[in-house]
N, C-alpha and C positions, 0 to 999 in steps of 0.2 A: 435649471438644466436635471435630465434625466437621471438616476442614479444607473451606474454600470450590473449587471447581474451577472454575476463571480460563480457558476455552479460547481461545486465539490463531490466531486465520485470517489464516496468511500464504499473500499467491499471487504477489507478484512481488518482484525482485531487493529495487526500491525502500523497500518494506516492511520485508523485513526491517531495511535499516540505520535506519529507522525506530522499530521496535518494542523492537532488539536489546539495548538498556540494560535496558528495561522489563519484559522477558523475566527477567533476570539478577534484578530485585528481587523479582516473583513468583516465582521458585523458590527463591529464599532467603525470602522470607517462613515465618516459623513459622504460620499461622494461613492461605497456600493453597494448594493444588495445582496448579501448571500444567499443562495441557494444550497441546499445540502441532498443528496441523492443517496441513499443507503439502497447496497444490494448487495446479491452473492453471501457468503457466510456469513455477514454481517447482521443478519436478517435469521436466522435461525436458532433453532433450540442447542442442537448439539453443539455447538460453538459457544452457547453462552451469550445468544443473542447481542451480543455486542452494541448493537442499534440502540440498548436502553443506555446507555452509559453519555450516549450524545446526547439524548432528553434529558437527562440527569444536571447534565452538565450547561442544561435553557437550550438547546440546541432545537429547534422544529427541521422534520422532514420533511423536506417540501418533495419527495416520492421514494418508492418503494420498488425495488428490483428484485423480483425474484427467477434464479436466473442459474442455480445450480443444479443440475441432473448427480441423480443417485448412481453410486457406480466406484467413485475414487478412482478410476485409474485413464490412462491414456486415451482413449475412446471419449469417456465423458466429460474429460476435461479440455479437448477440442470442439466438441459437440456444445458445452459451456460457455465456451469464446464466441461461436457461433448464435447462440441462441441470446448470450448477454447486449450481440451487436443490435442484432433486429431489437429487442427490447430499448434502448438505451438510444436509439434512434427516435423511439418514439416519444420517450422520456422527454431528451432535447426538443423534439418537436414539439413539444405539448409545453415546458419553459420558457424555451425562445431564450436562451442564456447569451450574453457577450461573448463571454470566455469558458472553457471547461478545463478543471483543474486534474489532473490526474496521477497517482500517485506510485515510483516506485516498477513495477515488473513480472506479474503477476499476470496469469490469462484474464482476466477480468480488467485490467488493466488496458489491455493492447485492445480488446473490446470497445472498452473508451475512447480509444485513440484514433481509434478507427473510424467510428461514427461518428467525433466530432471533426474529424478531417474531411470526410465524403460527406459534408453537410455545412465546410466552410464555414464550419466557430473557430476562431483561434482555442488552441492549444497550451494551457500551461504544462508541461511536465515536470516533480519532482524526482530528485535521486536520479538523474540520467549519469553519462559517463562510467559509471560502476566497472566493474571486472569480479567475475564469479567461475565466469566458464562451466556452468550450465544452461540448461535452456532458460532459465532467466536472463543471462548474457542475451543471447538472441531477442529475447523480447522485448529488453531495457533499451536497445539498439535501434530496431526497429520503429519503436514507440519516439526515440529521437529524433528519425528522418521523417514525421508526421508530423513534429511538433514546431511550434512556433515561440515560446519563449520555455526558455531553461533555468531548474533552478538547480542548481548543484550543488555538492555535499564540501567538495575540496578542489584546492586549485587543480590540481591532476584531471580529477572526474572533468572541468573545464577546460583544459586542455584537453584532454580525448574527444568532448561533444567538438570542440572547436576544428580538430584534424577531420572529425568526421563530415568537415564541410556547413556545418553551421555558423550563421553571425557570429562572431564575439561578442555585438552589441547588444544580444539576446540572450545573452550565457552570463547570469548571475548566479555567485557563489556567498553561495546563505548558509551553505553546514545544517542540518538536521534538525527541523524543530524539535525531534523529541529531547534534547537534552535539555531545553525550557520547562519538561517535566520535572526532570533531575534535578536543575536548578532551582526548580520552586521546592521541591520537596529538600531540600538543602537548605535550602534563605528560613521555611518555616521552623525548621528543627535547630536551628540557628547552632550548624554544626560548619565546617573549614571542610571536610571530606564528608563524601559519601565512602561505605566502604563493605566486603563481603565478609564474617568472620571465615575463616578459616577452617572450619569445621564445615560446612556451607559448601554446599556446590551448587551449580548453575550448569549443567549440560545444553550446549548449541548443536542443536542437528544439521548439518549445510546438505543442500541435495549436489553433491559433488561426484560424481564417477559413477561404474553402473549400479545398477538396484542391487545387484548380490554382494558384493562388496559393502556397500552399504549396509545392509544390513547386517553383515557378519561385524562390522567397525561399532554400530549402532550399541548391537546385545551386548558385546566387549565391554563400552564404555559403562553400560546402566548395571552390565554388574559387578562393575570395579567400583561407581561411583554410587550406584543406590540413589538418583535423586528426587525430589518431587515433583509430581507430573506436572506439567502447565499444559493445557490439552495443546497438539498442535492444529496445524493450518488446516484448509481445506486444500490437500493437493491431493494427486495421484499417489502418492509413496503413504498414505495418511493414516493406513490402517498398520502399517509395518513400524511407524515408530508407535502406534497405540498398543502394538500387541506386547509388547515386553514391560508392561507396565498392568496389563490386564488379565 
């Protein structure tokens, strides 16, 4: 019996942390063949070429999809989505997967979902049913309606997906696999808990509200906390995030 081909499309650094432990599980399963498509900011130098981490972990990249247009604004976000749809359709046609896995709610993610759905390839969506109030939420819910299998993080997320009309038998509460990374760190270091020292600060920037408001709030937060910089993801407001540090 031929192995079933599971094609996982990874388009950004956070996506890899959310899927990493699942990649090992798929690769080690005797009845599955793992296919990895690395795309978008995963491949770019300015975002740290996160694809290198996949290869360092021993994963083979089956396809690389360059799809990011320069500009980092709303127009290039829309155009990048369209370009990604074109390129991913070609990639799926070449790889012939039995299913495609897409992660979360970015514009690269919806390009993946549309390509798979129109090619009649079963789509597995991770982290649907969550609520953020931003464009990501619209994308996330749209992908839910394109997906065939839903791997959600919480019971509330499961309930939202079912209320959108999805078959409860195809909705599975799995949690977020990125927790596996934290658990591995805790286990390897022999500690009961993970914590951040009180003098350290982790500043999370969320894309909610009007852009002008977000700029003011972020500037105030940076002035107050002065955190260490972890480079922002590829979004239309990346420059706004980066400016206070540069």
